[in-house]
N, C-alpha and C positions, 0 to 999 in steps of 0.2 A: 470333367466327368459328364456334365449335362450335355455338352456337344457330342460326346461319344455315344451316349444313350440315344440322342436324337438321330444321329447318323445310323445307328444300328436299327432303330425303328423304321427309318426310311427304307433301308435295304430289305428288311423283312416285308414291308408293305409292297415293295417292288416285286418281291418273289410271289407274294399272294396275288398281285394283279396279273403277273405273268400266267399264273395257273388259271385264274378265273376268267381272263379275257381270251383264253385259248379256245374259242368257239368256232363253229364252221362258218364263218364270214371270213533157243539160244541162238541162239541165232546170232545175226551179226549186224553190220554197220550200215544210212542212205537218203531223192529229191522230190518234194511234194509237187504234184502236177495239177493242172487246172481241172482234171477229171476226178480229183480226190473227193470222195463223198463225205459229208459231215455226219452221216448216220452210222450207228454202231455196225460193226462187222465181226464175223467170227475171227478168232485168233489166228487161224491158218486154214488154207484150202489145199487140197491134194491135187496134184497134176496127174490124175489117172493112175496113181500109185507107182508110176515109172520114174518120175523125176522128183525133185525136192519140193516140199510144200511152200506155197507163198505164205508169208507171215504178216499178219496185219497188226499194226500198232497205232497208238493214239498220242504219240509224243508231241505232235503239232496241234493238238486239240481236235483233230479230225482223224478219221480212220484212213490210214494209208498203208500201202505195201511197204514193208521194211526196206526192200531193195531200192525203192524210189523215194525214200525219206532221207534228206540230206543232213543227217545227224548220226553220230556214232552211237549205236544202240546194240545191246545184247538182250536177248529174250530167253527167259526160262519158263517153259510152258508146263502144262499139267503133267504131261508124260515125263518130262525131265525131272520134275519135282518128285514124282513117284519112283523113278528109276534110281535117283540118288537118295531116296528115303529122307527128303527134306521135310521136317515137321515144324521147324521154326527158322527164323532168319539166321540164327547162330550156326545152323548146319551148312550155311554157305561160306563159313570161315575156312573151309578146306581149299578154297580157291577155284570154285566152279566157274566163276567169271573172273579172269585174271586181273582186270582193272578194278574190280570191286574188292575191297578189303573189309572184313568183318572180324571184330575181336570183342572180348569182354572189356568193360570199363573196370580198371583194377582187375580183380579176379571174378567179378560178379556177373552172373547170368542175368541179373535183374535190370541191367542197363547195357546196351551195346554201343560200341564205337564203330561207326560206318564211314568209310572213305572211298573216294573214287579219284583216280589220276593224281595221287599225292596230296589231295586236300583231305586230310585226316585229322579230326580234333583230338586233343589230348585229354581235356577234362571239361566237357560241356554238361556234366551231370549236376547242374546247379539251377537255382530258381531264375537267375538272370543271365543265362548263357545259352548259346545255340551251337549246332554243328554246321559244317560247310556242305553237307549233303542231306537233303530232306527226304523223308519217307512219306509217301502218299498212299492212301487206300481209297480207291474209286474217286480220285481227284481231290481228296481231303488231306491236307497236310497234318502230320502228327507233330505236335509242338515240343515234345520232350522225348529223350532217349529211354527214359524209364518205361518199362512195359513193352519195348520193341520185340522182346523175345517170347511174346505170347504165342500160343499155338496158331498156326495158319488155318483159316477156314477154307472153303472151297475156292481155291485160287485158279483162275483161268490162265493167268500169266503174270510174270514179274518182268517189267521193263527196266533195264538199267540204262539210263540216259547219261552219257558221258560228256563231260565238259560243262561249262556254265549254261544254266537254263534260266538266266535272270529275266528274259523277256516274257515267256509264257508261264513260268512257274514262280518267279519272284525271288525274294531274299533267301539266304541260306542254301542256295543251290549253285554255289560257285564251283564246286567240284562235279556236280551233277545231281541227279535225282533218282530215287528208287521208287518206282510206281507199281503198286500191287493192284491188280484188277481182279475182282471176284466174278464168279459166274452169276449171271442174272437169272431170274425166274423164266422158265420156258413156256409156261402155260399149258404144258402137256404132262399128264400123269406119269410119274416115273421117279426113279431115284437110284441111289447106290448105297452100299454099306460095306465097310471094311473093318476087320478085326485082326489083331496080330499079337504075338508074344515073342519075347526074345531073351537074350542073356541080361544079366544085371537086373533081373526081375522086371524087365520092360514089358509093357503092354500098351496097346493103343487101339482106339476105335473111333470111327466117325461115320456119320450118316448125312445124306443130302437128299431131301425129298421135295419134288415138285408136284403141285396140285394142278388139276385142270383149270383152265381159265373159266371164270364165272362172272357174268355181268361186267366184263371188261377188266376184272381183277385176276391177277396170277400171284400165287404165293409160293415161297420156297423156304424150307427150314433146314438149317445146318447145325450139327452138333459134333463136338470133338472131345476126345479124352486121350491124354498121353502121360505115361508114367515111366520113370526109370529110377531104380535104387541108386544109392551112392556108389561111385566107382573107387573112392578112397574112404575106407572105414575110419570112424572115430572111436577110439578105445573107451570113451566115456559112455557109460550106460545111459540110454535115453536120448543121446544126441544123434543127429541125422546123418552126419558124414558129409562128404563133398561131391560135387557134380551130380546132385540129385535134382529131379524135377517131377512135378505132378501138376499137369495143366488140364484145364477143362473150360469149356465155353460153348456158347450157342449164338446163333444168328438167325434173324427172321427178316426176309426180304419180300417186298410186295411191289408188283408192277401194275399200274393202272393205265389202261388205254381206252378212254371213254369214246373216242372217235379218231378217225384217221388224222395223222399228223401230230398228235399230242401223246406224249409218254411221260408218266411220273413214276420214278423209282424211289421207294422208301426202304430204309434198312435200319435195324437196331442190332447191336452186337454187345455181348458181355463175355469177358474172359477172366479167369483167375489162374495165376501161375505161382505155385509154391516151388521155390528153388533154393539151392545152396550154391555158394561160389566154387570156383575151381580151387584146388588145394595149392598152397604155396610151399615149396620144398626148399630146404637148405642144400645148395648145390656144391658148396665148398666151405671150408673154414680157414680164415686167416690166409688167403691166397698170396698176400704180399709179405708173409713171413715176419711179422712183428713179434717182439718178445711177448710171451704170454705170462701175465702176472698171476699172483695168488692173493686171495682175500684173507688168508690166514696170517695174522700178525706174528712174525717169528719171535717177538719179545714175549708175547702172552700165550701164544699157541692157539689163540681163538680168533674169531672174526670180530672186528670192531663193531661197536653199537651203530656207528655210521659206516657201513662197509667201505673199506679203502683198499686199493690195490698196492701190492708191494712187489719189488723185484724178486724173482725166485732165487734160491740158492743161499740165502742168509742162514747161518747156523741158528738152531733153536736157542732162545734166551738172549739173542743179540737184537739190537735195534735194527729194524728193517728200513729199506729205502723205498719211499713212496714213489709211485710212477703212474703214468697214464693220465687219463682225464683231459682237462683243458690246459694246454701249455701256452703260456704267453710268449709271443715272439721274442727271441733272444734269451729266453730262460734256459737253464741247464737241466730241467727236470727230465729224468729218463723216460723213454717211450715204452709203454707196454699196453696191452689190451686185456680185456676180461677173458677168463677161461670159458670154454664151452661147457654147458651143463652135461653131465655124463649121460643123461637120458636122451639127449638130442643127437641124432645121427646125421651124417652127411650122405646125401642121396643124389648123385648125379643122374641116376636112372629113375624110372617110374616107381613111386610108392603106391602100395595098395592099402596100407594101414598106417595111420599117423603114429609118430613116436610118443606123443603126449595127447591125452584126451582133453578136449576143451568143450565148453557149451557151444553147440551149433544147432540152432533151430532154423527152419526154412524162412527165407524172405517171402513176402506175400505181395504180388503185383496184381492189381485189378484194373482192367481197362474196360471202357464202355463208351458207346457213342450212338448217336442217331443222325441220319443224313436224309435229305430230300433232294433228289436230282430231277429237275423238270426240263423237258425239251418240247418245243413247239415249232413246227414248220409253218412259219407265217407266210412264206412265199417260196416259189421254186429256188430263189436265190438267197433265202434268209432262214436260218434256224435260230431261235432264241432259247437260251438255256439259263438255268439257275441251279446253283449247288449251295445248299444250306446245311450246316452241320454243327452239332454240339458234341464235344468229346471230353472225356476226363480220364485221369489216371491217378491211382494211389499206390504208393510203395512203402511198405514197412520192411526196411532193410536190416538183416542180421548177418553180418559178415565177420566170421572169426577164422578166416582162412590162414592167417599168419602164424598163430600159435607162438612157439618159442623160436621159430625159424627167422623172424624178422626183428628180434630184439636181443640185446646183450644180456648175459646172465648176471644176476646180483643175488647174494644170499638173502634169504628171508629171515631177518633177525628181529623184525618188528612188524606191526600191522601195515606200515607204509613202505616196506622194503621187499625186494624179491618179486615185485609184481610183473606179470607178463601176460601175453596174449591179448592184443588190442581187439576188442569187440566193437567193430564199426557199425553203429546204429544210425539209421536215418529214417525220417518219417516225412514223406513228400506227398502233397496233394496239389493237383493241377486241373484246371477247368478251362476250356477254350470254346470259342464260338467263331465261325467263319461264314462268310457270305460271298459268293462269286456270281457275277452276271456276265454272260457272254452272248455275243451275236456272231454267228459263223455262217459263211456261205461262199458262193462263187457266182460270177457272171462274166460273160465274154471271156477275156483272157486274165481274169483276176480271181484269186482266192483271198479270203480275208478272215481274220479273227480279231475282234475287239472286245474289251471287257473291263470290268471294275471289280476290285477285291477288297474285302475288309476282314481283318483278323484281330482278335483280342484274347488274352489269356490272363489268368491269375494263378500264381504258383506260390506255395508256402512250403517251408521245410525247417525241421529242427533236427539236430544231430548230437550224438554223444559217443565217446570212445573210452568206456571203462575197461579196466584190465580184469579179465575173468578168472585168472589163475595166480597162484603164489608159490614160489619155490620154498623148499626147506633150506637149511643152512648150507648144504653142499651140493644141491642140484640132483640128488638121488631120489627125490620124491617131491610131490607137489600137492596142493589142496585146491579145491574149487571154491572161489569166493562166493558169498551169498549174493543172489540177485537182488535181495532186498536188504537195505541197511537200516540201522537204528541211529537216530539222532540226526544232527545237521549234515547235509550232503556237502562234501568237499571233493577236490580232485582225487584224494587218496581214499576217501570214504564214500564211494559211489557204487551203485548197483547197476544191473543191466535189464531189470524189468521196469516198465514205465512208472507205475504208481503203487504206493502202499501207504497205509495209515501211519506206519512207524517212521516214514521218511519225512524229514523236515527240510524243505528247500527254501532258502532265503529269497529265491526269485518270486515266491508266491506273493510277496508284498507289492511287487511292481508288475509282475506278469502272472495274473491269476491262472492262466493256462497250465502253469507248472506247479500248482499247489500239490504237495505230497508226491512230487516226482522224485524217484530214487536215483535219477540220472543226473550227473554233472553235465549240464547242457553246454556243449562247446560252441554252438552257434545256432541261431534261429533267424530266418530271413523270410521276406516275401517280396514278390515283384509283380508288376503289372506291365502288360505289353499291348500296344495298339499299332496296327499296321494298315495303311491305306495305300492303294495303288490303282493306276489306270494303265492298261496295256493294249497293244495292238500289233498285228503282223499282217503284212500285205505281200502276196506273191503275184508277180506279173510275168506272164509268159509271152514275150513278143513273137515267139514261134514255138512250135510244138516241142522242140528239143531244148529250149533255153528257159530257165525259170529264175527270176531275180526276186529275192525276198528281202524286205526291209521291216524291221520290227523295233519296238522300244517299250520300255516300262518306266513310268514315273512312280516312285515310292516315297512315302513319308513314314518313318519308323519312330515311334515314341515309346520310351521305356522309363520306368521309375520304380523305386523300391526302397526297402529299409532293412538293415541288419540290426535287430533289436536285442539280441543276446550274444555276448562273446564271453566264453569261459565262465559261464554261470553268473554273469553280471549284466544288468540292464542300464546302469548309469555309465554310459560309454563316452559321451562327449563332455558332459558336465557331471562331476562327482556328486552323488546324492540325488540326482534327478534322472527320471526316465527320459533319456535323450538318445535315440538310436542314430547310427550312421545312416545317411540317406544318399541316394544318387538319383539323377534325372538326366536323360539325354534325348535329343531329338535330331534326326537328320532327314534331309530330302536329297534324292539322287535320281539320275536317269540312266538306265542301262539299255544301250542300243544293240542291235544285231543286224548284220548284213550277210546274206547267203546267196551265192551264185551257183546254180546247179545246171549241168549240161548232160543231156542224154546223148552220148556219143553214138550209141546204137541202141536198139530196143533192150539189149542185155548189158550194156556198159554205161554206168552213171558216174559222173564226176561232180565234186562240189568243193567249194572254198567258202569258209565261214569265219567271220569275226564276231565275237560276242563278249559280253562282260557279265559279271555277277558279283555279289557281295555277301559277306557273312556279318550279321548284325553285331553291333557293339553291346556292351552290358556292364556288369560288375561282378567281381569275384568275392563270394561270401567267405572263402577260406583266407582272405587277406587280413581278416580281423578288423578291417575298416570299411569294407564294401568299396574298395578302390575300383573306379570305373575305367574302362578302356574303350577305344573307338572301333568302328567297323574296319574290316579288312576287305579288299576288293581284288579282283583278278581280271586281266585282259587275256583273251584267248584267240589264237590264230590257228585254224585247222584246215587241212585239205584231206579229201577222201576219195576213194575209188570203190565202187560196188559193181560186181560183175556176176552174171550167170553164164555158164558155158556148158559144153558137152550135152547139148539138148536138155538143159535144165537139170542135169544130173551132177553138176558141179557149181559151186558158189565160192567166190573169193572176195573178201572185203578188206580194205586197207585204209588206215587213218593215221595221219601224223599231226602233231599239235605242238604249239609253243604257248606256255602260260606264264605270265608275269604277275606275281601277287605282291601287292603293296600293303604296308601297315600290318604285316603278318602277326596274328595273335599267338604269342608263345607264353607258356606257363613256367614260372620259376617257383619251385616248391622245395620244401625241406620237411622231412619227418624227423622228429626227435625220438630216436630209438635207444637212447642211453637210459637204462633203468636207473631210477632214483633222481633223474634230472627234474628240476621244478616244472619244466614244460614237457615232461615225458608224455608220449602218445600224441603230442600236438602235430597238426599238419597245417603249416603256414604256406600260403601260395599267393603269388602276385601274377597278374596277367598284364603283359606289356605288348604294345604294338611295336615289335622289335625292328622292323625294317622290311626289305624286299626279299622275296624268294623267287627262284627261277625253276620251272618244271618243264621238262621236255619229254616227249614220248612217242612211241609207235605202237599201234594195235593192229593185229592181223587175225583174220578168221577164215578158215577153209572148211567147207563141207562137201563131201562126195557121196554119191549114191551110185556105185558102179553097177549094181543089180538091184532089182526091186526089194530084195530081202535084206540088203546090207547098207548101212549108212555109217560113214566115218566123219568125224569132226575134230578140229584142232583150233585152239586159240592161243595167242601169245601177246604179251604186253611187256614192252620195255619202258621203264620210267627212270629218267635222270632228274635229280633235283639238286639245288644248291641253296642252303639256308644261311641266314645272316649270323653274325656274332652280336652279343649284347651283354651288358653288365647285369649281373644278378642283383636285383633290388633287395633281396632278402639277406644277402651276405656281402655285397659290395665286391670290390676287387677289379681286376682287369676283365675285359670282355671275354666271354666264353662261347665256344662254338655251339650252335643249336642244331637240332636234328628233327627231321620229319619222320613221324612214327608210322609203323605198319605199311611201309611202301617199299617192296622189294625191287631191286634193279631189274630182275627178270622173273616173269611169272608165266606159266603156261598150263593149259589143260587139254585133254584129248578124250575122245569117247568112241566106243564101238557099239553099234546097235544092230542086232541081227534078229530077224523075224522069219519063221518058217511055218506055214500051215501044216497041220497034222490031222490024220484021221478022216480026211475028206469032207469035214464039216467046217464050222466056223472057228474051231479051236486052232491055236497056234502056239508055238514055242517062241518066247522072246528072251533074248540074252542081252544084257547091258553091262558094259565095263567102262569105267572112266578113271583117269589118272590126273593128278593135280600137283603142280610143282611151284614152289616159290623160293627164291634165294633168300639168304639171311637178311635181316632188316633190323632197324632200331625200334625199341618199344618205349623209350623214355626220351623226352625232348632235350634233356640236359646231359644224357649219358652217351658216351661212344660205344657202349656195350651193345653187341648184336645178339639177336636170337639165332636159333638153329635154322638151316634151310629145311624145307618140308617137302615130302613126297607122299601123297596119300592116294590110295586106290580104293574105289568103291565098286560094288557090283550088285546085280540083281538078275535072277533067272525066274521065269514064270511060265506056267501053262495057262494061257489067257483065252478068254471068250469061249469057255466051255458051255455049250448049249445045255441049259437045264430044262427049258421049255421053249415054246415058240418065240417068246419075247424076253426070256430071262437068261442071263449069262453069268458065269462065275469065273474067277481067276484065282489060282493058287500060286504064291510067289515066295521065294527065299531071297533075302537081301542081306548085305553086309557092308558096313562102313569101316574104313581103315582095314582093308582086307589083310594086309601083311603085319598088322599090329605095330606100325611104325611109331616111334616115340620121338617127339621133338619139343623143344622149349619155345613157346610162342611169345613169352613175355619174360624178360630177364633184367634184373637190376644188380649192379655192382656198387650201389650207393653205400651199402653197409660194409664194403671191403676197404674203404679208404677214409681218411680223416676229413672232417669238415673244416674248411678254411674260412675264418671270419676276418673280413677286411673293414677298414675304416670307410665310411660312406663317402660318396663324392661330395657331400656337403660339409665334410670335415668333422663329422660327429660319429662317435660310436655310442649309440643311445643318446645320452646328454653330455658325454665326455668329449672334449675337443681332441682331435687327432689329425694326422697327416692324411689327406684324401687318398683312398685306394691303396693304402699300405696294409700289410698283414698285421693283424692285432693278436690273433691267437689261433692255435690248431687244436681241434678237439678229436681225441682218439677214443672217446668213451663209447661211441656207437658202433665200433668195428666188430663185425661178426663174420660175414661172408656173403657171397652172392646168393640170391634167392630167385626162384622162377616158377612159372606156371606151365604145365604141360598140356598138350593136346589130349582129347579124349582117347581112351583105348579102343581096341576093336569091339564093335557091337554088331550083333546079327539077330535075325529073327525070321519068323514065318508070318505071312499074311494071307487071309482069305477075303476076297472081295466079291460082291454080287451086284449086278445091275438088273433092275426090274422096271 
C-alpha cells in the first residue's frame, strides 16, 4: 500500500510539474499519416456542402481524418444523437452501430452490458470483475458498468473503436472501446436550450452555456433533465412500475490558456438516475408438457402443513401419490410440477399492466467525477499531456422485475411458505483514480505516442434477495410482506428496507455495519485494483503512401479483495471466527500491435493490422467463496479498405477480422426458483476460464450523398463465433455447450437524411429515418434458447434554424422511436422450463458423500414453471423545441 501511495504521489507531482513548467521558454472504418496533427480538431468538416464531411477522430491519441485512420471505427456525432433521440447509452440498444451491442444487465437499467465484435460480458456487475469493452469519457476510463445509463451531457461524438485496443487504451478493451467526447468550452458567449414532451409522461430539457473568455479562462455549463413514466404499470398502489426513469445532472467545464502552446481543461460532473428495471413476463407455462400436480391432499381434502405435490385424479378420501420435487436417479417417484397460480397469466406479447402487484421503488445511481487534462507544446515536434481524474459511482439497486413469473407456486399455509417475488437489492460504492502521461509528436517521417498510466479503484457491495409477497392457500390472492421485520432476521424472516430498530441481525456482533439491518445479507464484498502500464506507438512512413506502425503496452495488474458475508454469516472459513474468503492475483503482460497502411490513391486506403488485448481476471462474489479466475486474452488479425469516390459524394469502408480468444471467462450459474427450498432465491455462480473461442467477422459501411440535400447510409456486420464446452462446476456432469451472448450473426442499419431550405432564409426542413435489424441471438451463456430477431425504425422531422433574431435561431421537431411499435424479446430464458440435473462431481463427491464421478445423482422438477423474457421498449414519441443564442 505504501508503494502504491508513493507512486500515486509521484504521478500527481509529475502532473503539477507539467503544468507549472509550461512557460514561454457514424460514420465508418481507416491510416494515420505523418501529417496527422496532435492538436484537437473539430469532429467534422464540410466539403462545401456538396460532398460528404470529413470526420475527425482521436482513436490513435492524435486528431486524424477517419478515412485515413487504420482502425475500424464508427462515429455517432451530435446530429445523429439528436436524430435518433439518444438520451443515454441504452438508446443505442436498437442497433444503431451493428457491431456494438448494448443490453441491460439482467433486466436492470442501472447497469449496462456493452459488447463489440462478440466480446460481450455476461455478469461483470460485481466488485472484482470487468467487461471486455471499456467506456471512456474524454479519455478517462469508467471502472464499473453501474451508472453507465446516466443521461448524456453535451456530447460532440461517440467513437466506437472495434477490435482490441490493448496498446493505446490498455486492459479490458479486447473487444474494443467506446469513447465519449464532450464539447469543450469555446470562449465565445452563446449556448443552446432544448425542452420537450412526449407520451408515457416523458419530458426532457437541457441547456449548454458558453461564457466569453476572460483572462485566459473560458467556462461552459451543461444541465440535463430526462423523465419517463413506467411503460408497464404495477397494480400495487404506491409502486413505481417498470421501465421508468428520472435522470438529472450538471457539468461545469473550464479551459485555461494563459499563453500560446498551453491548454488546461478542467471538468466536474454529477448525475443522478432514478430508474426501474424492464419487466419480466411469463411467456409460456409448462412448454414440455409435464404432469401438473395438486397441492390438495386427496386423503384430507386440504393442503399439507408442509405443502406437498400429489398426482391428480385420486378420488377424495383416498391416499394420494406424491410426485415431483427432487427425484433420485433410478427412483420410481412419478414426475409432476407445481400448478400455476390462477392470478398469473401467460403473456407471449407485450404486457402493459402486471398481473400481480409487487413493491417496486426506483434504483438510484449517482455518478460524479473531476478531471484535469493538460497539454503543452514543448517544441514543434513534441506535445506533453497529462490526464488526471477522480471518479465515483454509487448504486442502490431495487429490482423486483420477476414477480411470480420466475418462481413456482407454493401455497401459503405458514409464515415461511408461499413466498414469491425476489426483490434483488444491491448497494455498491466505487471510487477510482487514474493518471495518464503522454508525449505525442512527429518529426521527419515519424509519428509517435509514448506514455505511462496508473489506475486504482476500491469497490464495495452488499446484497440481499428477500421475497416481498406471499400467496394465500390457492393462489387466488396474495399479501405484501412487511419491509420491516420483528425479531431475529433469518432467510424466511427478512425485510426489504435496510434498517429498523425492531430488526435484530446476528451479523451485528461481527460486522457492525449491519446492526439493526432488516435484510438477510446474501453477500458482502470489497475489492481493490491497481493497474500500471507503459505504452508507445511509432508510425514510420518510408514514402508518402506507406505507413508502418509498431506499438506495445506493458501492463501490471494487481487485484485483491474479500468476501466477508455469505448468507448472513461472517464466520466463513473458520466457524465462530470472523474469517472472510479472500483472493489476490497479479499479472504482467505485453500487448503488441503491428499496422501497415497503404494509400493506394488519395481516396483509397488499405491496412492490415495485428493486435492483442486482454480482460482482467478477478473473483466471483456470487460463488459464495470468492473463487478467483484468470484473465482472458485475444489475438486479432484485421484487414481493411477505406474509400472515397464519386467526387467525395460516396464513401465505402470494409473490414474483415479473425479473433482468437483464450482462457475465455464463462459464468456457470444457477437460481433456485423452487418455492420452499432451503436455498430459495439463491443465485450461485462460478466463473471459469473455460477454453478458446473463435470469432470471425466482416463489417461494411456505405454512405452516399447524391445531391446536397440528401444523404443515404447503410452499415452491416456479420459475426461468426464458436465457443467451447465445459463442465458446470456448480452441478457437475458431462461438458455442456457454452454460448456468446448478444451477438447476432447478422446485423444492419440504414438511414435517410434529407434537408431542404424553406422561406428564403436560414430555415430548413430536415427529415431523418433510420432502420435497424439484428438476427436472433443468445442471451444466456448456458442456454441454447434464442431471442427474437429485431427490426426497429426511428424517425425525426424538424423545422430547423428558424431565425428569431440576427443571432438567435430556433428548431421545432417531432421524433419517434420504434415507429411501428414492434415488439421483440431481447432477453429470454428457458431455465425454468426444464429440470435441474445434479451430477456427482469430478472429484467423486456429492457434497461430502462419495459417488461415481460425473454420474447423475438426482433430477429436480421443483422449479419448473415456463420461459420468461424481457421485451424491448414500446413506441415512444414527442415534440422538442430548441433554441441557439
